VEXDREN-2710 file (C-alpha; in Angstrom, 1 decimal):
% VEXDREN-2710
k/r/px/py/pz
1/MET/13.0/-0.4/-14.3
2/ILE/12.0/-2.2/-17.5
3/TRP/8.8/-4.1/-16.5
4/HIS/8.5/-6.1/-19.8
5/LEU/11.8/-7.8/-18.9
6/ILE/11.0/-8.5/-15.3
7/VAL/7.3/-9.4/-15.3
8/PRO/6.1/-12.4/-17.3
9/LEU/3.5/-11.7/-19.9
10/PHE/1.0/-14.0/-18.1
11/LEU/0.4/-11.3/-15.5
12/PRO/-2.0/-9.0/-17.5
13/ILE/-2.9/-6.9/-14.5
14/ILE/0.7/-5.7/-14.2
15/ASN/0.8/-4.8/-17.9
16/SER/-2.5/-2.8/-17.5
17/ILE/-1.1/-0.4/-14.9
18/PRO/0.8/2.7/-15.9
19/THR/4.6/2.4/-15.4
20/SER/4.7/5.5/-13.3
21/THR/2.0/4.1/-10.9
22/LEU/4.0/0.8/-10.5
23/HIS/7.2/2.8/-9.9
24/THR/5.4/4.8/-7.1
25/ILE/4.0/1.6/-5.5
26/ILE/7.4/-0.1/-5.6
27/GLY/9.2/3.0/-4.3
28/ASN/6.7/3.1/-1.4
29/MET/7.3/-0.6/-0.7
30/LEU/11.1/0.1/-0.6
31/GLY/10.3/2.7/2.1
32/ALA/7.4/2.5/4.5
33/GLY/4.9/0.4/2.6
34/SER/4.1/-3.3/2.6
35/ILE/1.6/-5.8/1.1
36/SER/0.0/-8.4/3.3
37/LEU/-2.4/-11.2/2.5
38/SER/-5.9/-11.1/3.8
39/LYS/-7.0/-14.0/5.9
40/ILE/-10.6/-13.1/5.4
41/ASN/-10.5/-12.8/1.7
42/LYS/-8.6/-16.0/0.9
43/GLY/-5.1/-14.7/0.5
44/GLU/-5.8/-11.6/-1.5
45/GLY/-3.3/-8.8/-1.2
46/LYS/-3.8/-5.4/0.5
47/TYR/-1.4/-2.5/0.7
48/SER/-0.6/-0.5/3.8
49/MET/1.8/2.3/4.7
50/THR/2.7/4.2/7.9
51/MET/4.5/7.6/7.9
52/ASP/5.3/10.3/10.3
53/ILE/3.1/13.4/10.8
54/TYR/5.2/15.5/8.5
55/SER/4.3/13.2/5.6
56/LEU/0.5/13.8/5.8
57/ASN/0.4/15.9/2.6
58/TYR/2.3/13.1/0.8
59/ILE/-0.1/10.5/2.1
60/HIS/-3.0/12.5/0.8
61/HIS/-1.2/12.8/-2.6
62/LEU/-0.6/9.1/-2.8
63/ILE/-4.2/8.2/-1.9
64/GLU/-5.7/10.7/-4.4
65/ASN/-3.3/10.0/-7.3
66/ILE/-2.2/6.4/-6.9
67/TYR/-4.1/4.1/-4.5
68/SER/-7.7/5.5/-5.0
69/GLN/-7.8/4.0/-8.5
70/PHE/-7.7/0.5/-6.9
71/THR/-9.8/0.9/-3.8
72/LYS/-11.2/3.4/-1.3
73/THR/-8.6/4.2/1.3
74/LYS/-8.8/6.0/4.7
75/ILE/-6.1/7.6/6.8
76/TYR/-5.8/6.7/10.5
77/ALA/-3.9/8.8/13.0
78/TYR/-1.8/7.2/15.8
79/PRO/-2.4/7.4/18.5
80/ASN/-6.1/7.8/18.1
81/ILE/-6.6/10.9/20.3
82/LEU/-10.4/10.3/20.3
83/LEU/-9.9/7.2/22.5
84/PRO/-9.8/7.9/26.3
85/GLN/-6.5/6.0/26.8
86/HIS/-4.8/8.4/24.4
87/LYS/-6.2/11.6/25.8
88/GLY/-3.6/14.4/26.0
89/LYS/-1.2/12.6/23.6
90/GLU/-0.1/14.0/20.3
91/ILE/-0.4/12.3/16.9
92/THR/3.0/10.9/15.9
93/GLN/2.1/9.0/12.7
94/TYR/-0.5/8.3/10.0
95/HIS/-1.4/5.0/8.5
96/PHE/-3.5/3.9/5.6
97/ARG/-4.4/0.6/4.1
98/THR/-6.3/-0.4/1.1
99/LYS/-8.9/-3.1/0.7
100/VAL/-7.8/-6.2/-1.2
101/HIS/-7.1/-5.9/-4.9
102/PRO/-5.8/-8.3/-7.5
103/LEU/-2.8/-6.0/-8.3
104/PHE/-1.6/-6.2/-4.7
105/THR/-2.0/-10.0/-4.7
106/VAL/0.2/-10.3/-7.8
107/LEU/2.8/-7.8/-6.5
108/HIS/2.9/-9.7/-3.2
109/GLY/3.7/-12.9/-5.1
110/LEU/6.5/-11.1/-7.0
111/TRP/7.9/-9.1/-4.1
112/TYR/7.9/-11.6/-1.2
113/LYS/9.5/-15.0/-1.9
114/TRP/9.5/-17.9/0.6
115/ASP/12.3/-20.4/0.4
116/ASN/11.1/-23.8/1.5
END
C-alpha cells in the first residue's frame, strides 16, 4: 500500500510511523484486531485483539515488536482460570489491548467511517 497517496499530509503521526509497522497494524485490523474509542479519555483510540491459544507466540511477537512502542500492553487469558467460576476450564483464547494513543485515534478516523 502506498501511504503517501492514501493518507493526507496533515496527519503527521501517520507519516512518522514506519511503513512496516503500519502494514502490520492494518493487517491485524483486517484479521482479529480492532480500534475503539475510549469513553474515559474523550474519544481517544485504543487497539485490541483476540486470538486463539495457538497464537500466543505471535501475540508476544506483536506486543514486543509493534505495539510496545506505543503503550504498555498486557495479555489476558480467557477464561480467567484464576476466577472461581472458571475453575477446571481450559484457556481458549488470549486478548490484549493498548492504552489510548494518538496513532490509534487517527487510524480509527480513517478506518471506520459513519454515514449520516
